[in-house]
C-alpha positions as CSV (number, residue, x, y, z in Angstrom):
1,M,-17.5,-10.6,14.4
2,S,-13.8,-10.1,15.2
3,L,-12.4,-6.8,16.4
4,L,-9.7,-7.3,13.7
5,T,-12.3,-6.9,11.0
6,T,-13.8,-3.8,12.6
7,Y,-10.9,-1.7,13.6
8,F,-7.6,-0.6,12.0
9,V,-4.5,-1.1,14.1
10,N,-1.4,1.1,13.6
11,L,1.5,-0.8,12.0
12,D,4.0,1.0,14.3
13,S,2.2,-0.5,17.3
14,L,2.8,-4.0,15.8
15,G,6.6,-3.4,15.6
16,I,6.7,-3.5,11.8
17,P,9.6,-1.4,10.5
18,N,8.4,1.6,8.4
19,D,11.1,1.1,5.7
20,Y,10.0,-0.3,2.3
21,G,11.4,-0.7,-1.2
22,L,8.9,0.4,-3.8
23,K,8.0,-2.2,-6.5
24,R,5.1,-0.5,-8.3
25,C,2.1,1.7,-7.9
26,S,-1.3,1.7,-9.5
27,P,-4.6,3.7,-9.2
28,K,-7.5,2.3,-7.1
29,Y,-10.8,3.3,-8.8
30,K,-14.0,4.2,-7.0
31,Y,-16.9,1.8,-7.4
32,V,-20.5,2.9,-7.3
33,D,-23.2,0.2,-6.9
34,G,-20.6,-2.5,-7.8
35,E,-19.6,-0.7,-11.0
36,K,-16.1,0.7,-11.6
37,T,-16.0,4.5,-12.3
38,E,-13.1,6.5,-13.9
39,E,-12.6,8.3,-10.6
40,V,-9.3,7.5,-8.8
41,E,-9.9,7.3,-5.1
42,A,-6.4,6.2,-4.0
43,I,-3.0,5.0,-5.1
44,K,-2.0,1.5,-4.3
45,Y,1.7,1.1,-3.6
46,T,3.2,-2.4,-3.8
47,V,6.2,-2.5,-1.5
48,V,8.7,-4.9,0.1
49,N,9.5,-4.4,3.7
50,S,13.3,-3.8,3.9
51,I,13.6,-5.9,7.1
52,T,11.0,-8.7,6.9
53,L,11.0,-8.9,3.1
54,D,7.2,-9.2,3.2
55,T,5.5,-7.8,0.1
56,M,2.4,-5.8,0.8
57,N,0.0,-3.3,-0.8
58,I,-0.6,0.0,1.0
59,S,-3.2,2.4,-0.2
60,V,-2.8,6.2,0.2
61,N,-5.8,8.5,-0.5
62,H,-4.0,10.5,-3.2
63,K,-5.4,11.2,-6.7
64,K,-1.9,11.2,-8.2
65,A,1.1,8.8,-7.4
66,L,4.2,10.2,-5.8
67,F,6.2,8.4,-8.5
68,S,5.5,7.7,-12.2
69,I,5.5,4.1,-13.5
70,D,8.5,5.1,-15.6
71,E,10.5,6.3,-12.6
72,I,9.9,3.1,-10.8
73,E,10.8,0.9,-13.8
74,D,13.9,3.0,-14.4
75,A,15.1,2.5,-10.9
76,I,14.4,-1.2,-11.0
77,N,16.2,-1.6,-14.3
78,N,19.2,0.3,-12.9
79,K,19.2,-1.9,-9.8
80,Q,18.2,1.0,-7.6
81,I,15.8,0.8,-4.8
82,I,13.4,3.6,-4.1
83,K,13.0,3.5,-0.3
84,V,9.8,4.9,1.1
85,S,8.0,5.1,4.4
86,F,4.3,5.7,5.2
87,I,2.7,8.2,7.5
88,N,0.1,6.7,9.9
89,A,-0.1,3.2,8.2
90,R,-2.9,1.1,9.6
91,V,-4.0,-2.5,9.0
92,R,-7.2,-4.4,9.4
93,A,-8.1,-8.0,8.5
94,Y,-10.9,-8.8,6.1
95,Y,-12.3,-12.0,4.5
96,N,-11.6,-12.0,0.8
97,T,-14.5,-13.9,-0.8
98,F,-12.5,-14.5,-4.0
99,S,-9.4,-16.1,-2.4
100,K,-11.5,-17.5,0.5
101,K,-8.8,-16.2,2.9
102,V,-8.4,-13.7,5.6
103,E,-6.2,-10.9,4.2
104,D,-4.8,-7.5,5.3
105,S,-6.2,-4.2,4.2
106,I,-3.5,-1.5,4.8
107,I,-4.1,2.2,4.4
108,A,-1.9,5.2,5.2
109,D,-2.3,9.0,5.3
110,D,0.7,9.7,3.2
111,I,4.0,8.3,1.7
112,K,7.4,9.9,1.7
113,M,10.6,9.0,-0.1
114,I,13.5,8.0,2.2
115,S,16.1,7.6,-0.5
116,K,16.6,6.6,-4.1
């Protein structure tokens, strides 16, 4: 077993800039015994890193998103970028049995808006 699949590594320690453009957000539902429940356990933010242009999903353990879907769509339609950063963002590698690839799981304690 790899340490990368066991432990989370802070993104700041990897030198990844904490400056993202928000693309969308969606709820992450809790699963019990493999079955999806109606309980939201986190919000998944899809963002683009402003420096590297990498697209990534970062989950924050909130029950309600910082932005509504309409706010994000309005900003995109008006060619505005909602810039955000994440508090204590951490990554760990895992093997996705569906895609058959090693992928990143990124979580953060919180999200804050930098500018709109």
